[in-house]
C-alpha positions in Angstrom: -4.0 14.1 10.3 -0.3 13.3 10.9 -1.2 9.7 11.3 -1.7 9.3 7.6 2.0 10.1 6.8 2.7 6.4 7.5 1.1 5.7 4.1 3.9 7.5 2.3 6.4 4.6 2.2 3.8 2.4 0.6 3.0 5.0 -2.0 6.7 5.9 -2.6 7.6 2.3 -3.3 4.7 1.7 -5.6 5.1 5.0 -7.5 8.8 4.4 -7.8 8.2 0.9 -9.2 5.7 2.3 -11.7 8.1 5.0 -12.7 11.1 2.8 -13.1 9.5 -0.2 -14.9 9.0 0.4 -18.6 6.8 -2.7 -18.7 3.6 -0.7 -18.1 2.1 1.5 -20.8 1.6 5.2 -19.9 -2.1 4.7 -19.5 -1.7 2.0 -16.8 1.0 4.0 -15.1 -1.1 7.1 -14.8 -4.2 5.1 -13.9 -2.3 3.5 -11.1 -1.1 6.8 -9.8 -4.7 8.0 -9.8 -6.0 4.8 -8.1 -3.6 5.1 -5.2 -4.1 8.9 -4.8 -7.9 8.6 -4.9 -7.8 5.6 -2.6 -5.8 7.6 -0.1 -8.2 10.5 -0.3 -11.2 8.2 0.2 -9.5 6.5 3.1 -8.7 9.8 4.9 -12.2 11.2 4.3 -14.0 8.0 5.5 -11.8 7.6 8.5 -12.3 11.2 9.6 -16.0 10.9 9.0 -16.1 7.8 11.3 -14.1 9.8 13.9 -16.6 12.7 13.8 -19.8 10.5 13.8 -19.0 8.1 16.6 -17.7 8.5 20.1 -14.1 7.2 20.3 -14.8 4.9 23.2 -17.9 3.2 21.6 -17.8 -0.3 20.2 -19.5 1.1 17.0 -16.5 3.3 16.3 -14.0 0.5 16.7 -16.0 -1.8 14.6 -16.4 0.7 11.7 -12.7 1.8 12.0 -11.5 -1.9 11.9 -13.6 -2.8 8.9 -12.5 0.3 7.0 -8.8 -0.2 7.8 -9.0 -3.9 6.8 -10.7 -3.2 3.5 -8.3 -0.4 2.6 -5.3 -2.4 3.6 -6.1 -5.1 1.0 -7.1 -2.4 -1.6 -3.6 -1.0 -1.1 -1.5 -4.1 -0.8 -2.8 -6.4 -3.5 -2.4 -3.9 -6.4 0.8 -2.7 -4.9 2.2 -6.2 -4.8 1.1 -6.9 -8.4 2.9 -3.7 -9.6 6.1 -4.5 -7.7 6.1 -8.1 -8.9 5.7 -7.1 -12.5 8.4 -4.5 -12.1 10.7 -7.2 -10.6 10.0 -9.6 -13.4 10.8 -7.0 -16.0 14.0 -6.1 -14.1 15.1 -9.8 -13.9 14.6 -10.4 -17.6 17.5 -8.0 -18.4 19.9 -9.4 -15.9 22.5 -12.1 -16.5 24.0 -14.4 -13.9 23.5 -14.3 -10.1 19.8 -14.2 -10.5 19.3 -16.4 -7.5 20.7 -13.8 -5.1 18.6 -11.1 -6.7 15.4 -13.2 -6.5 16.1 -14.0 -2.8 16.8 -10.4 -2.0 13.6 -9.3 -3.8 11.5 -11.9 -2.0 12.9 -10.9 1.4 12.2 -7.2 0.4 8.6 -8.1 -0.5 8.0 -9.9 2.7 9.4 -7.0 4.8 7.3 -4.6 2.7 4.2 -6.7 3.5 5.0 -6.9 7.2 5.6 -3.2 7.4 2.4 -2.3 5.7 0.4 -4.9 7.5 1.7 -3.5 10.8 1.0 0.1 9.8 -2.6 -0.6 8.8 -3.5 -3.0 11.6 -1.5 -1.7 14.5 -1.2 2.0 13.8 -4.2 3.0 11.8 -6.5 0.2 13.1 -6.0 1.1 16.8 -5.4 4.8 16.7 -7.9 7.4 17.6 
């Protein structure tokens, strides 16, 4: 179960973006919290069910695990990116001057965020037992 703690940075960044950006109404903020928490719960339950139903060395286990991890990765990343991008747009609207440096830093941060989460899902969760 400790392998699921790698999902925490993703959730912390998304939850912090939701919390700090006043662009979202409360309904959308709370619905997004619920979406990510329920998605995490479903992911953990399904992955543990796959572990218990299939032999770890079988091809069926690796196929089911890979499909689950790929699907969940996109269900996490796409809404997470949308939330972070909307939060950044809202943040940039209130800033004057030197926007170019802030935009470049934000794009680099988003790219690193994507690479980290892609690596976590594909390399750590996709190939772990």
